[in-house]
N, C-alpha and C positions, 0 to 999 in steps of 0.2 A: 373576490367575485369573479366568477367564471362565465365565459360566453360559449355557447354551444352552437354548432352548425352541423346539420345533417346533410350529407352528400349522397348522390345517387348510388354510390358504391356501398352504402350502409356504413360509412366510416364516420366517426365523431372527431371532429377537430377541436382542440381545447386550447384556449389561450388566456393568460392572466391579464387583466386590465391594469394591474399594479406594476407590472414589469414591462420591458420592452416586447413588442409584439413577437410572439414565439408560437409556431403552430406544431403540435405533436399529433400524431395519428394513432388512434386506438381502435381496434376492431371491437365491435359490441359483442356481448356474450349471448345475445338473441339474434336470430335471423330476421332481419327487417326487410321486408318486401315493399319497397317504396311504391312500385307500380300498383300493388294490391291496395295500399293505403289510399292512393289518390283515386283509384277506381271506386273504392267503398267510401269515398268522400271524407275519410278521417283527416286528410290534408289536401291542399290544392297544390297543383304542380307549380305555380309561382311563389308558394310559400316555403320552398325547400331551404331557402337561405335565411328564412326569418323565424324558423322554429326555435324558441327559447327553452321550452320545457321538453326536452328530448326524453328525459326519464319517464314522464308521464305518458308519453307516446309509446315508449317501448314496453311499458308495464301494463298497458290498457287491458290486455287479456290475460294478465297474470296478477290478479288482485291479491291483496293481503287478506285472505280469507283462510280459516281453518281448514285444511285439506281433509280432515275427518268428516267434514260436513258433505252431504250430497252436492255435487257440482255437475256440470255437464260431463266431466270425465269420470265421475264417481257417483253414479246414480242408483246403485243396488243395495244401499244401506239406508234403512229407515231410521231417521233421528227424531227423538222426542224434543219437541220445542223447548221443554224445560232446560235442556242442555245448550241452548243457543244463548250466548251471553248478550245482556242488555247493554245499553250505552252508559249507564251510571250505576255500576253495581257496588254495593256496600258503602255508598255515600248517604246522600239525603233520601230516605224511603219515600218522602212525599214528593220528590222530583218526578215529572212525567217520564224522564229518560230512564227511570228505574224499572219502568214497565214495558220499554220499547226495544225490539231488537231488529236487526236487518239480516236477511239471509240471501246469498246468491246461489240459486239453484231451483229446481222444479219443486213446487209445493206438493206434488204426488208423493215425494219421499219424506215428508215430515209427518209427524204424529202430534195431534192436539185435539182440543175438544171441537173445534169448528174451523172449516175452511171456507172462504168466500169465493163464490162463482158469480162473475158478471154475465148477464145475458140480456136478451131483448125483451120487449114488452109482453110477449106471449110465453115467456120462459121456455123458449125453444132450445133443446139440448141436442147436440150432435157429437159423435165420437171424434169428429174432426175438429171440434172447439169452436168453429164458426167465427174465428177471428176475435173472440172475446178474451178476456184476460186470465180465465182459468183454463189451463191447457187441455187440449183434447186427450192427451196422455192421461191426465188426472180423471176425465170422464170415462175413459175405457177402464181405468183401474177400478172405478165404483161398480162397473158391471151393468147388465141389462135392468136390474131391479131399480136402479135409480131412474131410469128412462120411464119405467112404468109408474113408479111412485110420483114422479113430477107432474104427470098428466093427471093423476087423481087429485094431488094437493092444489093445483092451479084451478081446478074445476070447483074445488070447495072454497077457494079464497079469490074469487075474481075481483079485479080492481085493486089488488094488493101490489105493492112494489117490492116486498121482500117475502120470501117463502122459506121455510126450513124443512129440509128432508133428512132422512138417516144418512149415515156415511157409507153404508153398504160395505163393499169389499175394500174400501180405502182405509187408512190408518186414523180416520177422524170419527168422532161420535156423530157429528151432524155436518150438514152443508147448508150454508146460509146463501140463497140464491137472491140476487138484487138486480133490478132493472137499471141498466146504465143509461145515463142521460147522453145526449149527443153533443158534438162539437160546439164549443162556447157556452155551454149551460154550466158554467163553473159553480154557480151557487147550488145547483142540484148535485153536482158531483161531490162537493164538499159535504153536503147534507147526507149523502149516501153512507159515508163513513160514520157519522154520528148515529144515524138510524141503525146501522148494523150493530154498532157497540151497544146501543140501547136494547136491541133485540137479543144480543148475547147476555146482557145483564138480566133480562126478564126471564131467560131460559137457564140461567145458571151455568153459562159456558165461560170458562175461565181463561182459556188460551185460544186466541184467534189468530188465524193466518190469512193475510191479505195479499192478493196480487195488486199490481198497481192499476187500479181501476181507471178506465178512460184511455189507456195507453194503447189499446189494440184498435178494433174496427170503429170505435167511437170517435177516433181521430182528434183527441185533445192533444194540444201541444205537450211536449215532454215537460216543460217547466209548469204549465197549468195543472198537468195531472199530479205532479209532485206536490205543488202548493196546496191543491184541494185536499189531497190525502192528509198532509200534516195539519192543516187547518181544521179538518173534520175530526181528526183524533184529538187535537188540543181542545176543541169545544166540549167534547165529551169528558176528557180526563181533567179539565181544570177544576172540576168539583171533586173534593176528596171522597165523597161518598160514592160517585161513580167509578173513580179510579180504584178504590179499594175493592170494588166487585170484579175487577179483572186482574188476572195474574200476569198475563203477558200478551202484548200485540206484536206479531212478527210480520214485517213487510217483506215480501218475497219476489224477487224478479230473476230472470235469466238474461236480461238485456244489460250489457256492460254500461252504456251511458245512463240507463235508469239507476243502476246500482251506485255508480259513482255520484250522481246528483243526489240521491237519497242519503248516502253516507255523509256527504258534506252539509246537507240542509237539515237533517234531523237534529243535531246538537243546536243549530240556530233557531229552529222553530219551537222545540219542545223542552228546552232547558228552563223549565218553568215549575214552581212549586205549587201543588194543587192546594186549594183552600176550601 
């Protein structure tokens, strides 16, 4: 068993608890800026000598993701969501994990049947994204035709919480726009996912890409946003007839902490056989 200690010089001291105390100095392979980590609240100044999981700290921005996928550093390649691996491939085909994938990157650079766009109660879209969970970059990609269509569709379907438009210049067939609930409305947020998947089923949309709804301007706590996401997917997928109507659900984020929480939580919540 090894004990790790991070010092201000970016040096790792290692000592074995099985032998006599012996300190060896090793320079890390990554450039760790302790001041920056403290400023960004990754760690606190008084915790410098208490960090046990140094490896997680060092790798926080170097995830174990396939680099052929579009990430922040590689955003010019469109990837079909069919090529993103699910959590439980070639095992139990009735397990919900066989239909769920996680992607670190901007959903603008994926191709699928439908992308989900969180918005406000009047379905207001702006090219800046308005702080909701579908990036402004994605809305810009769709072009002005999307902004024209959403005005027509919302007039035709007043009072609805979910609207569908064409994908326009994006790599998606459709965009599913959903009204996001606000902070602490966890039951409504959970139901958003279930209702979106029901909408996809009715419209024969097989591959659905979700941002993490509620994690933007809606101000849900990170944990609540993740739990609502996974519970909503579970409620839909637990029935075999629903699960068979969807080929793949992709959860997409560009936020490190969301990616890591989803990565660890998905197998815990969704390792269930549909009935």
